[in-house]
N, C-alpha and C positions, 0 to 999 in steps of 0.2 A: 504494499499500499504506499510505503514511503515514497517510492518513485512517482507515483501519481500525485501525492500531496505536494511534492516540491516542484513539480513542473508548472510554474506560474510566472506571471510577470514580475517585474521588479517593484510593483506598486507597494507591496507591504514594507519594503525597507523604507520607503519615503514616508508612508504613514508612521511607521515606528520611529524613524529618524527624527520626526518632530519632537519625540519624547526626549531625544538626546539633547536637544536644545533646552527643553524644560529642565533636564537633569543638571545641565551646566549652571542653570540659575539656582538650583535647589541648595547648593552649598555656599552661596554668597551670604553675606551678612543679612540677618532677618530684616524684613521690612516692617514698618509700623503697622500694627493690626487696624483694620478699618472700622469705623463706627458701625457699619452694616456689612455682613458677609456679602461678597460679590455675588453669591447665589440669588440675591434678591436685588431687583433694580427695575428701571423703567421697562414697561412692556411685559412684565412677568405675568404669569397665571398662578393664582392662589387656588388651592384645592377647596371645592365646595363641600358643604355638608359635613365637615369634621373639624376638629380643633386643629389650627395651624400653629406652627412655631416659627418664630423669626428671631435671629440672634445677630450678634456683633460684639464689639469691644469698646470699652470706654474706661475712664478713671475708675479705680475701686470706689464703690460707694455712690457712684453717679446714679441718679434716678432717671430712668428712661421711661418716655411716655410714647405710645403708639396710638395713631388715630387713622381710621379708614371708614369712610361712610359714617354711620352712626356708632360704629364700634370703637371701643376705647380700652386700652390695656397698659399696664405699667409693670416695670421690672427694675432691679437694682444690680449694677455691676459688681461681680464678686472680686475677691482678691487677686484672682487670675485674669481680671480685666473683662471677662466675658459676661455678657448679659444675655437673657433669653426671655422671650415673652410669648405667651400663648394667648390665642384669641379665635373666636369663631367669626369667619369672614362675612361680609354682607351678602345680599342675595346674588345668585348666579347672574353673570353678565358684566356690565361696566360700560365704559371704563371708570376707574376710581382713581383718586389720588391717595397715597399713603404717606403719612408724616411720621418722623421719629425725632424726638427732641430729647436732649440731655444737656451736657456741657457742649455738645455739638448738635447740629441739625441736619437731617437728611429728608429730601422729598422725592418720592417715587411716583412717576406719572404713568398714565395709560395702563393701569393695572386691571386685569380681567379676573373674574372668579369662574372656575370651571373645573375640569378634570386634568390632573397632572399624571403623566405616565413616564416612568423611569425606563430608558432604552439602553440595555447593556449588551456586551459581548465583544467580538473582535471585528476584523476588518469588514466583513459583510454588513454588520450593523452600522459601521462608520462610514461606509461607501456613500459618497455624496450624490445627490440628485443629478447634478451636472453630467456625471459620468454614466448615469443609467441609461437603459434603452430609451431612445426618444428624449433624452435628457434636456436638450437645448429647447425643444418645443415645450416640454413640461415646466421648465423654469419660466419661460416667457408667460405661461398661463397661470402661474402660481400666485394668485392674488387672493390670499385667504387671511384677512385681518384677524379672524377669530382663532387662528393656530399660531402659536408662538414656540420658539425653541431656544434652548440653552445648551451649548456644547461644552462639557467639561474639558478643560485643557489637560493634555497628557502629563502625568506626574507620578512616576514611581517613587515610593518613599519607604524608608527603613525605620521611620519613627511616625508616631501619630501626627497628623497634619491638621492645621486649623482652617486654612483658606484655600479655595480653589479659584481658578481663573476662568473667565468666560463672561458673556453677556447675553441678556435676552434679546431675541430678534423677532419682529413680526414677519410672517411668511409673505413675501412679495417677490417679483421678479428680480429685484435688487439683492435679495438675500437668499433665495431658495436654492441656489447652486450649491451651497455649502451644507444644506440640511441632510441628514441621514435619509436616503431614499426609502428604505423600508419604514422608518418612522413617519415620514411624510405621507406615504400612501395609507398607512394605518390611520393617521389622524385625519386625513381628508375624508375617508369613508365613514369613520365614526362621527365626525363633526357634522357631516351632511346628513346622517341618519338620526343623531340624537339631538342635534341643534344646541350644543353648549360649547363654550370655548374649550380648546384643548392646549395644554402645555405639555411639551416634550423636553425631558432632560436627558440629553444623549451622553451616556457615560461608557464609552467604548474605545477600544485601542487594538490596532491590528496585530495579529500573530500571538495573542495572549491566551494562556490556558485558564481554566476555571479556577484553579487554586490560587492564581494571582489576585483574584477578586474575592477571596475568602480569608477570614481572620485566622490567626495563629490558634486562638482558643478553640475554634470550630475544627481545624484540621488536625490538632494534636491528637485527639482520640482515635483517629484513623491509623496512625503510626506509619502511613505511606510516605510521609514527607519529613521524617525526622531529620534526615541528613541536610536537605536544603533549608529547613526551618533553622537548624543550628547555624548554618552558614549566614543566613540573614541576620541572626542575632549577633554573630561575631562581627559582621560588617557594621551593624548599627553601633555596637560598642566601640569600634574603632573610628566611628564617625567617617566612614568611607564614603566616596561619592556615590549618589544614589542612582546608579545605572539601571538597577532592576534585572540585571542579567549576570551571568557568571564570567563570560569570556573576556569582558572588557576589564573586570578586576584582575583576571589572570594576566592579561596583556600589561596592565599597569605594573604588576609585580615582576614579570619576567622579560618583557620585550625591550631590549636595550635600544632598538631602533625608535621606538616610541619615545623613550626617554632622550634619545639623541636627536629627535626631531628630523628623521631621515626623509620625511616627505618634503622638506624645505629646499627650494632651489639654491639656498645659501650653503648647503652642506656640500663638501667637496667629496667626490666619489672616484678620484682618479686611482685610489688603491683598492677599489672594489674589483671583483673578478668579472671577466667578460663571460657572458652567459648567453644562451640562446632560448628565446620564448617562442612557442610553448616549451616547457621543460624547465631548466635552471637549477633544479635541486641536486641533480647529479654532479654538476660542476662545483657545487658548494659542499659536497661530501656527505650529503644526506639523501641518497636516492631512494632508500627503502624504509626510512624511519620518520617518526613525527618531528616537525620542525616548523619554525617561523622564519621566512626569509622576506627580504625587501628587494624589489627590483625597480630600477630607474632608467628612464630613457629620455633623451633630449630630442625634441622634434622642432622643426622650423616651419612656421606657418606664413602664408602670403599676406601682403598688405595691399588692399583691405582684406579682412577675413570674409569669407562667403557669408551672406546674410542667412538668418534664421537660427533655430535651435540645433546645436550639435549633439551627437550621442557617441559615447565611447563603449566599445564592445570587447569583452575578454572570454566569451564562451563559457562553458561550464568549468567549475573549479571545485575541487575537494581540498579543504573543507570550508574555508572562509576566506574572503578577500576584503580588503579595504583600499579604496582608490582615491588618489589625490592628484590634482592637476594644479601646478603652480602653488603648491602648499595648501590648497583648499580641498577639504574633504567633498567628494562628488557622489560617493556610493559605496555600498558594501553589502554582502550577503553571506549567510551561512547555509543556504539551501542549496545542496550540492547540484542537483540537476536543473537548477534554474539558470539558463544562460544569462550571463551578466551584460546588462545594458543600462547605462546610466546617463541621464540627460545632463548636459553642461549648461548651467544657467549663464545669463549675459554677465560679461565681464571676467568669466573664468579663463577663457582663451585670450591671447593677444597676438598681434602680428609679430613675426620674428621668433625668437627662441621661447620654448615652452618646456616645462619639466613634468612628465608623467611618472608617478610612483604608485606601486602597488604592493601592498603587504599581503602575503599568503600564509595561512596556517594550514598545514596539511597533516593528516593523521594516518594515512594508509601508504603502503608501499607504492601503490600506483596513483597516489594523490597528487595534488597541485593542479596544473593546467590539464584539463581532460579533452579540449577540443583540437581542431586543426589550426594551422597557421592562418588560414583565411578567416578564422573566428575572431582574430585580434585586429581590430581596425577602429578608426575614428571617422564618423560619417558627419559631413557638414550639413548646414541647413539646406544647401542646394543639391544634396544627394551625392555630391562627389566624396571620394574616400581616400583616406591615408592609411596604408598598411602600418601595423604596429608589431608584427611578428618580426623575429630576427634577433639582431645584436641588442642586448640590454647590459647594464651593470647590475651585479647581484651581490648580496652580503647576507650571510647567516646571522639572525638575531637570537633565535632560541633553538638550541639542540635539545629537543624534548624526548630523546630516547629514554626508555625505562632505565632508572627508576625516577626520572623526572615526572612531576605531576602534570596532568592535564586538567582543563576546566571540567567542572560538573556537566555543563552544557555549553552549546555553541551559538545559540541564537543571539543576535545583537539587538534584540528588542526586549521589553520586559517580560520575563517568564518566571521569576522567582515567586514562591508562594507569598501571599499577604501583601506584596509591595503596591498593587493597585487598589486593594481594600483600604490601605492606609492612605494612599495619596490621592485617591480619586472618588472613593465611595464614602468612607467614614466622615470626610468633612462636609458632606451634603446632607447628612442625617441630623435630626429627624424631620426633614422635609416631608410635608404632608403630600401624599400621592394616592392616586386610585389603584395603581398596580404597576407591574413590570413586564417588559418584553425582553426576551433573551435570544440572541442569535449568535451562537458560539458552539464549538465542538470540533472544528477542523484541527485546532492545535492539540486537542486531547484524543485525536482518532487513533494514534498508535497505542493508546491505553483505553480503547473503547469500552472494554468490560469494566474497568475501574471507574469509568465515568458514572455508572449507576450509583456508586458510593459518593463521588465528589459532588455531583449536582444537587441532591437532596440536602446535603450538609450546607452548601452555599446558599440554597433557597431559604432554609431555616435561619441561616446567619443573617441574611438581608432583612428578613422579617423581624428577627430579634433586634437588629440595630435600628430600624425605622420605628419599632414599637407601635405598629398600627394593625396588629393581628395578622391573620393569614391572608394578606392581600393578594389579588390575583397575580399570577406568574405564568406567562404564556411563552412557550418554547418553540423555536423554529427547528423542525427536523432537517437534517442536512440534505441539500438537493443532490441531484446526480452530478457525478464528476468522474473523470478518467474515461477510459474506453471499455466497451462492453466485453465481457469474457464469454467465449462461445461455449464453455463447459461450466457446470456448477462449481462454485469456488467458495472458499472462506474469505472474509474481507473485513478490514478494520473499520471502514465506513459503515458497513452493515451493522457491525457490533456496537458502534457509537449510536447509530439510529435506534437500535433496540434498546440501549440504555435510556435514550431520551424518552422513548415511548413507555418504558417501565416507570420511569420517574413520573411522567405525566398521569399514569394510571394509579400511582400509589401515594403521591403527595396531594394534599388537599388543595382545592381551588387553583389547579393548573389545567392547562390545555395545550395540546400539540397541534401545531400548524404543519401538516404534512406537505413536503415540497418535492417528493420524488419524481414528479412528472416535469420538473423544471431543472435548470442548471446548464452548464457548458462543460463538455468533455475535456476541453483543453484549458479551462480558466477557472481557478478557484473562486473567482469573483464574477459570477454570472450577472449580466447586465440587466436582466428583466427582473426588476424588483417589485413591480406592481403586485403580482400574484402572492408574493410573501406578505406585503402590507395588507392585502385584502384578506388573506386567510387568518392573519393575526386579528384583524378587525372583526371577523366573523366570530372568533372566539369571544372577544369582548362583547359584541352586540348580543350574542346568545346567552352568555353566562353572567356578565356584569350588568347589562342594560336590559336583559329579559326581552329581547326581540325575538320573535318566533322565526328563526332562520336556520337552515342547515349549516352547521360549523364543522363537521367532522366527516371524513370518508369512511368507507366500510372498515369496521374494526372487528377482528376475530374475537369471538366470545366462547366457542366450544368446538370440539372435534369428535367426530364419530368414525372410528376405524372399522371398516368392513372388509369383507373378503375381496381382495383385488383392488380396493379403492379407499380413499379417505374423504369424508364429507366435512366441509368447513362451514360453520355458522357465524354470521356476521350481525352486529349491530350497526346502526347509522346507515342502513340501506335505504336512505330517502330516495323515493322515486325508483327503487329497484336496483339490483346489481347489473352493471353493464360492462362489456368489454370495449375498450377503445381500439382494439386490433382485431383482424379477422381471426387470428389464432391467439388465445390467451397465453402470452409468453412468460418466461422466467418463473414458472412454477416448477419446482424440483421435488423429487420424491425419493425416499430411501427405506430400506428395511433395517432389520437389526444388525446388518453387517456394515452399516454406517456408509455405504456406498450410494452416492447421489446420482440420479439420472433425471434429464428433463422429462416433464410429465405432461400428459393431455389434461386440460382443465375445461370444465363446462359449467355455465351458470344454470341453477335450478332454483327459481324463486330467490330467497335470500341466503342461498348456500351456494358453494362451489364444490363440485365432485372432481377429485384429482386422481389419476391413475397412470400407470405405465406398464406396457407388456415386459419391460425389463425388470420390474419389481412385482412379482406375483403376490408377495405378502408385505405390503407397505405398512409402515408404522409412523413415519414422520414426513412432514411437508415443510418446504421453505418457499417463500414468495419474495422476489425482488431482492435476493440476498447477495448483492454485490454493490460496488460503488456506483455503477451506471446501468441499471437494469432496464429491461423493456417494460416499463410499468403499464399494465393494460387494464387493471380492475378499478372501477370507479363506481359511484352511486349516481342515480339520476339527477342529483344536483350539480354534478360535474366535479365532485371532490374525490381525490384518489385514495385508495387504501394504502396504508403505510406498509413498509416491509415487515415480515414477521417470519417466525419459525415456530414449529410445534415441539422441537427437540430441545434438550438442555445440554447437549454434548459440548465439550470444551471447545472454545473458540481460539483463534490465533492470538488474541490480545489478552487472554485471561490471566496469563502469568507475567505479562511484560511489565516491568517496572524500570524507570531510568535510573533509580538510585539504589 
């Protein structure tokens, strides 16, 4: 599965690299705490129908007074400077003005009262409307003053955090390009059907696992994360830079090239070895062992430079690369089979002499540059190309042969347990919300079986943190990805989807938005986000707003094993079971020998009968059990059945642990 997972565009690095900028700020001198948390501001939405909490900081003992509409509430700042006031908001709608007075005064304008939804996850929740299918047209038409959004700025943290950065924006053609596409389509459907203002708090970051969004107190009893939790505690005690990942700390400790600023054009490399790229590690004496090496090449560019955005390509690299041009970081990745391509922003290149430097951490004997010479090149805005393969200067920075340590993990975005809980979630609690939407799982798919343990712990952790009972928590099931297998197979994404479905069936007030009929085989970030938002909205409309609407596809309820066949019974067969294909594909069947064969399947009322001449005594059935199945089973409302299996035989991820 890993090969499919990492065959994606470079977008995740650039989503995650925004957090690197945030990290750089996190260790500067602390800024004065604001009178009002930045979570509250002009254009915000307050949660209707329940007690709201608003907070900030002032001089100890300062008497704070809040007024909105006819509501009035007071608080006193404590010795830690924090004040917190609770109040029941005025009637749904608005706009209202909200004032806060103490030793200082703040006035918040154009405030609405409606429903607030917390939108969490990784890059597919973060994915902006501008980049979605038909995004430019959608942005132009996005004139919804009753929908507001607040995007929490990326911030991994090793210590409790008080303040988040961001601002509330009204959805309009000027702002909608940046809103989460999934959250936008969800809000648009709900707002049009329920006719109340909708506020979206988008708390998502690309490439992040569920444990990063969960507290140490919640993860501890699992004992699956004892090693990384101890590492976070060690780094916190050392007041280390808050990268949120392991590999950057490892580089800080061991990479003499980083300490020597080998990316700088000012560094002299006359005594470096002459090497050939692709390649390079053999000449440096580490052809078969883990190592970090730096490579530098001077290129001469024309005056004037060709117009337009330039791209730099390095092909596939094992294990991790970091690329600099003229001393400026332009990209990096730890996803091995992701061909490296990084955009060069205006001002990076210059006429005349330019210095390209690349740091490569390899971990395998055949690691380093995996591509052909033609994979290394610079492409200008006018599509002309400059080859980069051939002679470079190289120098060994870390000889990481055993018994030298290697990092716990190699991702260069936040993946440590707790770091996003502390930096991006805890600081926004106890914001009053209606519920939460969750689109995540890709980063946990190599541990898909374990996800059934992590996700309920995380959900309960969020509910405890916000202190508003078992609020709705709606989960996006992973869409199709990768290429279809022509034989029945085991698969990490299938096991992750199963975990998501089990959590939705066992944890109170949850709902699963099945997306198996959507996705892109070659892109982890499918552009068609409207079905995702629509199916999440169906969960909310049916379960939270009590609208009579189909919200779930066919869901397996029971199994009858008969001589020569298996009959499957389903709930949520609204309008009857239907097949979207002439032949109901991707049903497989097995007997007690655990050997799987493709099966014939036919609809009979609200059941499906499955059989195969290759399995005279069938006992188990699987449906859509791979990363990109031919999903054919739907109900009459057009909603798909989620992948399922009747067996409980061990899967490929059941024993996988990274620590």
